[in-house]
C-alpha positions in Angstrom: 126.0 221.5 304.6 122.7 223.2 305.0 119.8 221.2 306.1 117.5 220.4 302.9 113.6 219.6 303.9 110.8 218.7 301.4 108.0 220.5 303.4 107.9 223.5 305.8 105.4 223.5 307.7 104.2 227.1 309.3 101.4 226.6 312.4 102.7 223.8 315.4 98.9 223.2 316.3 96.8 220.1 316.1 96.6 220.8 312.5 99.9 221.3 311.5 101.6 218.9 314.1 99.2 216.2 312.6 100.3 217.3 309.4 104.1 216.7 310.3 104.1 213.3 311.7 101.4 211.8 308.5 104.7 213.3 306.4 106.9 212.2 308.1 105.5 208.8 308.4 106.0 209.0 304.4 109.6 209.8 304.5 109.5 213.1 303.8 112.0 216.0 305.5 109.9 218.6 307.7 110.5 221.4 309.2 107.8 222.4 311.6 108.1 226.7 312.2 107.3 226.3 316.2 107.9 229.6 318.4 109.4 229.2 321.3 106.3 227.7 323.9 105.8 230.3 326.6 103.7 229.9 329.9 100.0 230.2 330.0 98.4 232.7 331.8 95.0 231.1 332.1 94.0 227.6 331.5 93.1 226.4 328.2 89.3 225.7 328.3 88.8 224.4 324.5 87.6 221.2 324.0 86.8 219.7 320.1 83.9 216.6 319.3 86.2 214.4 317.3 84.6 211.8 314.6 85.9 208.4 313.5 88.2 209.3 311.1 89.8 212.0 313.2 90.0 209.2 315.9 91.7 206.7 313.7 94.5 209.0 312.5 95.3 210.2 315.5 95.5 206.5 316.9 97.4 205.3 314.0 100.3 208.3 315.0 100.2 207.3 318.5 98.7 210.4 319.8 95.4 209.4 321.1 94.6 210.9 324.6 94.1 208.4 327.5 90.0 207.7 328.3 89.7 210.2 331.1 90.8 213.2 328.0 88.8 211.5 325.5 85.2 210.9 326.6 82.8 208.9 324.4 79.7 210.5 323.3 76.9 207.9 323.2 73.9 209.8 323.1 73.2 213.5 321.7 69.8 215.7 322.2 69.5 218.2 320.8 66.4 220.8 321.9 64.8 223.3 319.7 63.4 227.0 321.6 59.6 225.7 321.6 59.1 221.3 321.4 60.9 220.1 318.8 64.3 218.0 319.8 65.7 215.3 317.8 67.9 212.7 319.3 70.8 210.2 318.0 72.6 207.4 319.8 74.8 205.5 319.1 73.4 202.1 319.3 71.3 202.8 316.6 73.8 204.1 314.7 75.9 200.4 315.4 79.1 202.4 316.5 80.5 202.7 319.2 80.4 206.5 320.2 78.7 209.2 317.9 82.6 211.3 318.7 84.9 211.9 320.9 85.2 214.9 323.3 88.8 216.0 323.7 90.7 217.8 326.4 93.1 220.1 323.7 95.6 220.7 326.0 96.1 216.7 326.4 95.8 216.6 322.8 98.6 218.8 322.3 100.7 217.3 324.6 100.8 214.2 322.7 101.3 215.3 319.6 104.4 217.6 320.6 105.7 214.6 322.3 105.5 212.7 318.9 106.7 215.1 317.3 110.0 215.8 319.5 110.9 212.0 319.1 110.2 211.6 315.3 113.3 212.2 313.1 112.2 213.3 310.3 110.6 216.5 312.0 112.9 219.4 313.1 111.4 221.8 315.0 112.5 225.7 313.6 111.9 229.0 314.8 111.3 230.8 311.4 110.4 229.4 308.6 113.6 227.7 306.0 113.3 227.0 302.3 111.5 223.4 301.1 110.0 222.4 298.3 106.4 222.9 299.8 105.5 225.3 302.6 102.4 224.3 304.4 100.4 226.5 305.9 98.7 225.8 309.1 98.5 228.8 310.8 94.8 229.2 312.1 92.2 231.6 310.7 94.8 234.3 311.4 96.7 233.5 309.4 99.7 235.9 308.3 101.4 233.2 306.0 98.2 233.4 303.8 98.0 237.1 302.9 102.0 236.8 302.1 101.3 234.5 298.6 98.5 236.8 298.1 95.8 234.4 299.0 91.8 236.3 299.6 89.9 235.5 302.8 86.0 235.9 302.1 85.3 236.2 305.9 81.4 236.6 307.1 81.0 237.5 310.2 78.1 236.3 312.6 76.5 238.3 314.8 77.4 236.2 317.8 80.1 235.3 319.9 81.1 232.2 321.8 81.9 231.5 325.4 83.6 228.4 326.2 84.1 227.2 330.2 84.5 224.1 332.1 81.4 222.9 334.5 81.3 220.5 336.9 77.8 218.7 337.3 75.9 217.1 340.5 74.7 214.7 338.4 77.1 212.4 335.9 76.4 213.6 332.2 76.6 209.5 330.9 78.3 210.1 328.1 75.5 212.5 326.9 76.1 215.8 324.6 73.8 218.1 324.9 72.7 221.0 322.6 69.9 223.6 323.0 68.8 226.1 320.8 67.1 229.4 322.4 66.3 232.6 321.2 69.4 234.0 323.1 71.6 231.8 321.4 72.5 228.1 321.3 74.3 226.1 324.2 75.9 222.6 324.2 77.0 220.7 326.8 80.3 218.0 326.2 81.0 215.3 328.7 84.1 215.1 329.9 86.2 213.1 332.4 84.8 210.1 330.8 82.1 207.8 330.8 81.1 208.5 334.4 82.5 211.8 334.6 80.5 214.9 336.1 82.3 217.5 334.1 80.8 218.9 330.7 82.9 221.7 328.2 80.6 224.5 327.7 80.1 226.3 324.4 77.5 228.7 324.5 76.6 231.2 321.4 75.3 234.4 322.1 74.5 238.0 320.4 77.7 239.5 320.7 76.0 242.8 322.5 75.4 240.0 325.4 78.4 238.8 325.6 80.4 241.3 327.9 77.1 240.5 330.4 77.9 237.1 330.9 81.9 237.3 330.5 81.9 239.1 333.5 79.3 238.5 335.5 79.2 236.7 339.0 79.4 232.9 338.8 76.3 232.4 340.4 74.6 234.3 338.4 76.4 232.7 335.2 75.8 228.9 336.3 72.3 230.1 337.0 71.2 231.3 333.7 73.0 227.8 332.1 71.1 225.8 334.7 67.6 227.4 333.1 68.4 226.8 329.7 69.6 223.2 330.1 66.3 222.8 332.2 68.2 221.1 334.9 69.7 218.2 333.0 72.6 217.8 335.4 71.3 219.1 338.0 73.6 221.8 339.9 76.2 223.5 337.8 79.8 224.7 339.3 81.6 227.0 337.4 85.4 225.4 337.8 87.2 227.1 334.8 87.7 230.7 333.6 85.6 231.8 330.9 87.2 232.5 327.3 85.2 234.4 324.6 85.9 234.7 320.8 84.0 235.5 317.5 82.0 233.3 315.0 82.7 233.3 311.4 82.2 231.6 308.5 85.4 232.3 306.2 86.9 230.1 302.6 90.2 231.7 301.1 89.8 231.9 297.3 92.5 229.5 296.6 94.7 226.9 298.3 97.2 226.7 296.6 99.7 228.1 294.0 103.8 228.1 293.2 106.3 230.3 295.3 107.7 233.1 293.2 110.6 233.7 293.0 111.8 230.1 292.6 114.9 229.6 295.0 118.6 229.6 293.6 118.5 226.7 292.1 116.0 226.9 290.4 113.3 224.5 291.6 109.9 224.9 291.3 109.0 225.8 295.6 104.7 226.1 295.8 102.3 226.8 299.0 99.3 224.9 300.4 96.9 225.7 302.6 95.0 223.1 305.3 92.7 223.5 308.4 90.8 227.2 309.8 94.1 228.8 307.6 91.6 227.3 304.2 88.1 227.3 305.9 85.9 228.4 309.5 82.6 226.8 309.7 80.4 227.6 312.7 81.3 225.5 315.7 77.5 223.8 316.5 78.2 221.1 314.7 81.1 220.6 316.6 83.1 219.9 312.9 86.1 222.3 312.1 88.7 220.5 313.9 87.6 217.5 311.6 87.8 219.3 308.9 91.2 220.2 309.3 92.2 216.4 310.1 90.5 215.8 306.8 92.8 218.4 304.9 95.7 216.9 306.3 94.7 213.5 305.7 93.9 213.8 302.2 96.9 215.7 301.8 99.3 213.5 303.3 97.9 210.7 301.2 98.2 212.5 297.7 101.8 212.7 298.5 101.9 209.6 299.6 100.7 208.1 296.3 102.5 210.4 293.9 104.6 209.2 291.2 108.6 208.7 292.4 109.5 211.7 289.6 107.0 214.1 291.2 108.1 216.6 293.7 106.1 217.8 296.7 105.6 221.4 295.1 104.2 219.6 291.9 101.2 222.0 291.4 98.6 218.6 289.8 99.1 217.3 293.1 98.0 220.6 295.0 95.3 221.0 292.9 94.0 217.8 293.4 93.8 217.9 296.8 92.7 221.5 297.1 89.4 219.9 294.6 88.4 217.2 296.6 88.7 219.0 300.1 86.6 221.7 298.3 84.1 219.4 297.3 83.8 218.1 301.0 83.7 221.3 302.4 81.0 222.7 300.9 78.2 220.6 302.0 79.0 221.5 305.9 79.8 224.5 305.4 76.1 225.1 303.8 74.4 223.1 306.7 76.1 225.4 309.6 75.5 228.4 308.1 71.9 227.3 306.8 71.1 226.5 310.7 72.7 229.5 312.3 71.1 231.4 310.1 67.4 229.3 311.1 67.8 229.9 314.6 69.5 233.4 314.9 65.9 234.4 313.6 63.6 235.5 316.5 60.5 235.2 314.6 57.6 233.2 316.0 56.7 232.0 312.9 60.1 231.0 312.1 60.1 229.4 316.0 57.3 226.9 314.8 58.7 226.5 311.4 62.2 225.2 312.7 60.5 223.0 315.4 58.0 221.5 313.3 61.2 220.8 311.0 63.4 219.4 314.2 59.9 216.8 314.5 60.5 215.8 311.0 63.8 215.2 311.0 63.6 212.9 313.9 61.3 210.8 312.2 63.0 211.0 309.2 64.5 207.5 309.5 67.7 206.8 306.4 67.6 210.7 306.0 68.9 211.2 310.2 70.8 208.0 309.5 72.9 209.7 307.1 73.0 213.1 308.7 74.7 211.1 311.3 77.4 208.9 309.6 78.2 212.6 308.0 79.0 214.2 310.6 81.0 210.9 311.8 82.9 210.6 309.2 81.9 207.5 307.8 80.6 208.4 304.4 
């Protein structure tokens, strides 16, 4: 007899696999669409800043990486393009860490192993029929278009360059970010609390990307050393450079019915999560946190449903959509506003934003509230 599934998840990245494990824990039968893996042609240089909420859910699934691959951020320094500066530290917030910088390949491996040993999850090569189809394919999702969803994209004039650096000085668990007229440079600590490696995310004007993506290594590291004001001493490139365009985007609908119904006449629905539903600027490192927040909310709502309700029940899915859109709105507006503010080169705006940074540094309760928002504690 053909296998029946409650949920078919399209997209086997971090968000899709986390959702599969959360739903399997609630005894739902899950099909995870994962094409056969091919050997990567280059090292994955991505790293994510995960907050306490994301860490808790991954720990509950026993998928949290080892300390060397999940470095606690005990402090953060943000420098303006004049003399504005903002600092955060874990001790003043009475927390273990502000965030954890997680190596993407290490996290993906942990999730893949957990899925492999979860009997409620079956890996499939192609989409299969299920009461609910969850789309977790990322921002380039093709399934989203199949369901007639309009994905409103606002491209930014910047691209991100990512790589890894080995530093002369230890990072001390400090994340650092520099806002300059040229772009936004972030150094994210890796390799454990005493490490000397940082993940780099450099957002800069699209026209400048080819020059810095392909230039000689010494010229690249010399430029980053100058922008970072020698904060970590001499820098050495230890990975290839990768680049991608930046955008803000949102789907107009996050759920809906699948038509026509299946042969038995049972209702089927679809739902979006993660980058398939929304994109934000990476300057605060909240993209994956928002995606993991999506799947936590969806799994909780399905777990709390009345016994007679199907996972395809649109009332439940619309509850999820309302909840997550409300959570996303302030973060999206804040990230877009900061990007727009720091992308402008006018001297008057430089003075205004640096004045604002100084005021924010002294704001007390507002600064504490923003820190707790970013940490996922509110």
